[in-house]
N, C-alpha and C positions, 0 to 999 in steps of 0.2 A: 470516406465514412469515419466517423468518430465514435470509439468504444470508450464507455466510462465504466470504471470499477470503483465503486465506493466501499470502504473497508473499514471496520471498527476493530482495534486491537489494544490488548491489555499486556503490561509490562509489570510483573510482580516484583521483580527485582529492582525496580527503581525506586530510589529513596529521596529524590528531590527532582525538580524541574531541570537541572543541569544534567543529571543521570539520564533523565528521559530523552532529553535534546541529543545528547551524544549518541545513544543508541538509534534513535530515529534518525539522525543524519547518516549513519552508517547503512541503515536499511535503505533510505531514499537513494543514496548515492549507489548502492548496489544494484537496486532495480533499474535506476537509469542507465547505468553502464551495461547490464547484462541484457535488458529487453528495450532499450532506446524508446522509453515512455517519459512522460511528463508526471511527477509526482508532487502533490502539494497537501500539506496538513490543513484540514477544512473545519476541524472542530477539536474541542476539548484541549485547546493549546495551553491553557493554564492548569490543567489536571495532571499530575505528575506520574499518573500509571496508566492513562488510558489516552487513546488518540483516535482520530478519525481522518483517513486519508482520501484523496481522490487521485486516481491514477487514470491517465488518458492516452490512449493508443488511436493512432492516426493511420489509415491506409485506404485503398481503393476497395478492399474486400472486408466486408463485415465478418465473415467466418473467421478470416485471419486475425481481426482484432479480438474476437471473442476467445479464439485459442490462446493468444498472448495473454489475455487477462486472466484465463483459467490457469495457465502456467504460473502466473505471479502467485495467485492464491495457493496453489500446491507448493510453490517454493517457500513461501512464508509458513506455511503449515509444517514442512519438513525440515527446513535448513536454518530457519531464523527463530529458534528455540526461545530467545528472551522475549518473543512477542507470541501472545495466545490470540488466535483469531476468534473473535467474538461474533462477528456478523458481517456479511458482505453482500453486494449486489452488483451485477453486470448489466449494462444496458447500451443499446446504440442511441446515440444523441443525434446523428445526422447521416 
């Protein structure tokens, strides 16, 4: 099963694309290391305060994927204070 999290984030502290990318790489590296998921920026790449990410979890249990992706949303809300969660959706792709 493949679980997909699409998430839109806003960073009010970013003053340039360089600032945004530095913070974004920290977030992506942390999510990958802590949750063993694939993360990619899929939108707003040239906007310096906003980003859209896709996070993919793969396992043989759809419920497990959903739990992992929900934990990621909660982690971003509570620990990654540089990023404000604007919107997200979770769905099973396969």
